[in-house]
C-alpha positions in Angstrom: 120.4 142.0 109.4 119.6 138.6 107.8 123.2 136.9 108.3 123.4 138.0 112.0 123.8 134.8 114.4 122.7 135.0 117.8 125.0 133.6 120.4 125.0 133.2 124.3 127.7 134.5 126.3 129.1 132.5 129.3 129.8 135.5 131.6 126.4 136.9 131.2 124.2 133.8 131.6 126.3 132.9 134.9 126.0 136.9 136.1 122.1 136.1 135.3 122.2 132.9 137.4 124.0 134.4 140.1 121.9 137.8 140.3 118.7 135.2 140.8 120.6 133.3 143.5 121.2 136.9 145.1 117.2 138.1 144.5 116.1 134.6 146.1 117.9 135.2 149.4 120.3 132.1 148.5 123.7 134.1 148.7 124.6 132.7 152.3 123.9 129.2 151.2 126.1 129.9 147.9 129.0 131.7 149.7 129.0 129.3 152.9 127.9 125.8 151.9 130.1 124.0 149.3 127.4 121.4 148.4 124.9 124.3 147.4 127.7 126.4 145.5 128.5 123.0 143.6 125.0 122.6 142.7 124.6 126.2 141.5 127.8 126.0 139.7 126.8 122.8 137.8 123.6 124.6 136.9 125.6 127.6 135.6 127.8 124.9 133.7 124.6 123.6 131.6 125.5 126.0 128.9 128.8 124.4 128.0 127.1 121.0 127.4 126.0 120.0 123.8 122.5 121.0 123.3 121.4 117.4 123.2 122.5 116.9 126.6 121.4 119.8 128.3 117.7 118.4 129.3 119.0 115.0 130.7 121.7 116.9 132.9 119.1 119.2 134.2 117.1 116.4 135.3 119.8 114.7 136.9 120.9 118.0 138.7 117.2 118.3 139.8 117.1 115.0 141.5 119.7 116.3 144.0 118.5 119.5 144.8 118.1 120.4 148.6 114.8 122.4 149.5 116.6 125.3 149.7 117.4 125.6 146.1 114.1 124.3 145.0 113.2 128.4 144.0 116.5 128.7 141.8 115.8 125.2 140.1 112.1 126.1 139.2 113.1 129.5 137.8 115.9 127.8 135.8 113.2 125.3 134.5 110.6 127.7 133.8 112.8 130.2 132.2 115.9 128.6 130.6 114.6 125.3 130.0 111.1 126.1 128.6 110.9 129.6 127.5 114.3 130.4 125.9 115.7 127.8 123.2 118.8 125.9 124.1 120.5 126.9 121.2 120.2 130.8 122.2 121.9 130.4 125.5 124.0 127.2 124.7 127.7 128.1 124.1 129.0 124.5 123.8 129.9 124.9 120.0 131.6 128.3 120.2 135.0 128.8 120.1 134.6 132.1 121.8 132.2 131.7 124.6 131.8 135.3 125.5 130.4 138.4 123.6 133.6 140.7 123.9 136.2 139.3 121.6 138.5 142.1 123.0 138.7 139.8 126.0 139.2 136.7 124.3 142.7 135.1 124.4 143.1 132.1 122.4 
């Protein structure tokens, strides 16, 4: 399918990150610590930034990371920042930011 365009999905991306939070045993921090939850949600929101701002925003977030969230940020850097090109997961330029257009309300 030469005319197919790959696009990311806000729901599946954040679901993936939340599952990693659970797998790393960080659910208690996420659920009970507002600062930790805020950092995780900022990490989840990186896909909404313009592609050219993602690297700098991640570096800024990484400066504030408490030791408990280091494994999550290391995973994010190793996978999302190095192995998957930004344009494949970033949704900043998409009108519909989910993959199920039936769920989209304009």
